[in-house]
Residue, then its C-alpha position, 0 to 999 in steps of 0.5 A: m824226430a829227436t829234439p836237437t841238442r845244442i851244447v857249448m864246451l868251455g875249459k882251459q887248454g889241456a882240460g880234456k875238452g877235445t877228448q870229452s867233446t868227441r865222446l859226447s858227440h858219439h853218445y848224443v849222435i851230434p856233430h862235434i864242431s871244433t873251431g880249428d877243424m872247422l876253419r881248416s875244412a872251410a879253407k878247403g872249400t869255396s864258401e865266402f867265409g871259408t875263402l876269407a879264412k884261408s887267405y888269413m891262414e895262408k899268411g899266418e895271421l889270426v882269423p878275425d872274429e867276423v870271419i870265424t863267426g861267418v864260418v860258424k854260421e855256415r857250419l851250423e846251417e848244414p843239415d846235421a847241425r840243424l836237425r840233430g844239434f851240435l857240440l861247439d868246442g873252441y867257440p865262442r871264446t869272447l863275449g862278442q862271439a857269444q852274442d854273435l852265436e845268440k843271433i845265429l841261433y835265434p829263435f833257438d837257444l843253447d841247451i847247456v854251456v859246460d865249463l870243464d874245470v881243471p885246476t891250473d897246476l894240473v893243466l900246466k903239468r898235462l900240457a908240459s908233458r904233451r907231445v905231438c906228431s909233427v906230421c899228422g898231429a896225433n897226441y901223445s904224452l910222457t906217460d902215453r908214449p908211442k910204441h917206438d922211440w918217439t915215432c908216431d904209431s899212426c903215420g911214422g912221423e916224428v913225435i915232438q914237443r911243440e914250441d908253444d908247449t913250454e911252461a912260460a908259453i902255456q902260462r901266457r895262454l892260460d892267462l889270456y884264457e882267463t881274461q877272455t873267458a871271465p865275461l863269457i862265464r858271467y854272460y852264460q850264468d846270467r842266462d842260466r845256461l852255465v854248468v861247471v863240471n869237475g874235469v879231474g879224474d878218469p875220462d870215463e868218470v868225467m864223461a859220466r858227470l857230463i852226461s848227467v848234467i847235460n841230461r838234467m839240463r835237457g829235462n831228461p834224467i835218464d842216460l840216452 
């Protein structure tokens, strides 16, 4: 049986984490565990932490760290994550969450923490041009438009700019990310788990860089 591969993906919003995480999960045949998707899925279930998460989400409130960590723990205990590993996208976001994740995984450890690095000015440009379907959430941009007059190709919903994708709102999110992530970066650097990967360029080029560093950290220089 293959050794489980345990990866955390860090990076600014707009760095391409979601796209690359999905591709990497297919390449390594491991579940892509996105915090947002995981919370929404848990809220539909009947688990202790899923029910708690749902109660906060229905009130439009932020889900507390301890509830998010509980949902993560439940997800990582499922057979696919235990046997094959996982790629975590959106967790941990803070030093406290990183310490909680270490406890969840003990006696095992992460193989690699990837910081997908994209300059702030490029991220601002990407996010300011982003558009999203108001019904199904499909992503578009000013350079990747739907085929017909801002009508979603997938479901026919209206494609809009999110209210929190204005330049000022984006800059506030990026500032918060930098504040939260700086201690997280140091934490994983001190544990020799962090690798910074250039996230600029064609998606295939970025994917090749990611596979190269992940294989190297796993002690396997040959692509799987």
